[in-house]
Steps between C-alpha positions, in 0.01 A plus 500: 500500500612856578830491690502870578346611827201732468509843669278362776733204550806727513330715763400191699857366484642830626243519779557147629880549473483807725270320741733201524804712576314694767295228665643157413878552490520594872340170612628255234798383705291462815245292309771252406690491829195475728256335257294812563178569307434878478122494525482880513657518153196324355282792601743745341520292181121488491470877533683534168302221331807274477310205651220509244653600167254285299202572727257772378504839677148436632659239726798723591734359235680659205314322219817442301668208322703198601807682375428777750482232769833361381664844505401538865645161591823563309569825683421350842714192420805714433506587870301216660404193296329370815261792515443470125405135549247587770358784291475267198321233700263762635429704187512227235441158652224624727352836394529466121385137516197610700427785258516274194288219644287655774142622503399863530412441865841343565667796330320746725569296813868419456677714240502846667668365813755306293582783260539747783720273711256490790502122461782272381425240234641157418437197284498153657561219251813299590465215750749267674431231237394726211775730377583474130204260465259774605178325395565212742413718798317335788332790677127429476192720490155360570178696452289504815200729462612857460867419563788296367704319763871488422745248644869467417828689505708726279877533484749769386233772479643847433338752737322209669594592859377859460224471240150625573343383170602185315408327176495133599474195274324185621347183358119510485493174297807303614432214259504726194862614521567835335132530410396495866694802625335821621637835619384684811548836668601437860554768763727475801214523750304201367457222760730207427773697323842528665868558425690187600843666489717752322792356301866604519643540149837530328394816321198726447515563873247757611245356261305276740455139389298252698297186548123540526240270650129462427310301760127499437551852365160648411503711185176669385369363170513851349879487544533240225730658240383409153295186440499191720726223366655736243770646721772350281417767240550769763819326612668458161418845368620643832829310483550618144455868589703451819803373310494792259462764772746348747761490223553866583660407833809330354521785250518745791768288670712501184456873443622576852794261476614646167476859618700426814765308305541779245553754778746269676694423180545874438634564852681189625874492422728199483847476347498874442183524291122493530373143487262607224805494270549125553349296219368222724305761698374653174385157385297453818344845466408439136344163584305653787363769271403246233318279751319801648380633165402157368307429820320834490395442138372150579305632798346782296406248231342275761306790653365585156412135437305443821312824447360352180484127589526367854483137385837479325785420738791519258594867522463541877671170585789584268539852638508401866727201441754702305488807724516309828800292397667808351453696821672230706796504260516881492485528879780246542711679236439826684640344818801381299565850366487645851722221629524475877280807543221333302501206741450727799158586635596868499403495133159385368645270231502183709139573597400550137665167411308317773177670396550424132508124551136481610378611158634174355274311742183702554209532254593155373864389493721566199465130413119513501497820295722340238255211476213745446690676222599175327152352513349816356759500222429136419126558491200356681482190281855388580518179706777564756504129584 
């Protein structure tokens, strides 16, 4: 694993950093306060290829690596973790998933609009009764001639209220458990699809999250993603890549918190000296730096691992678990360093702390990820009972 960024990656990082300061920073506070989704920003992100970093140029993407995708998310997350979450759901959970598992015809039909930002993408897996136990989903899909008819509901879907194209998981063989799941490409205009409601969240405000309903929703048979009844393969490989890529969001949160705290510690005076001279502040800064660097290394390792093998969960589950929990701690320590100012909404630290918490819950909770790591360490033949 090469830890050094390539010249192309350095250029990409600089480009997205300039874009974020110019286009995202001015609306980040409004996104949080008003739960405002800046749809126009998606078009601007798409113009630069930031919505399709792993999608080939022939489909209006950049044709780069998962690490490039992570660099984009990290820079966006420094200013708006909420926008980074929506971009990640769009570019990785939907577009990259479609690219890896779709047919040539599906690529031509869907990818250009997703990579360019003309359409917003989402992935619909979680249900009211199927969260951590993802394979127990109840949404059904029945083949009727040239269509599949979907019935059911989805819960906590990032980008759900605004998505135009969705990767949706449903049971085609309900009696076969995990071996009866299929994936479908559903568009917003299909009869029977609707958004039940948008959800009001503690953090990640401005990244729309919603409940979706499928009532006799007719999906053309050619919109089957992958092979019928083998959607669990699409699902698990997608979750594995998702965890590695989304690990860049807590890294971005930590990087922003540390930079702000260093600046504050150099300027803020108490008892006649800069607070950076106080050892308890120095300890917090050192711990923040260690957690940031350790998290970044774990995320880079996970990105390298899923590039070579999308079946192993250990590296990506470890990276997201460590980085997400570290980002919550770092954001809270940043508030502590700023004191009363950190608790005020005039500063972004309280927003970053609220945003950070979601990463311990989404893409499989920290508890579920730990189980995945332990079971892989123990080996397939180990009887957990």
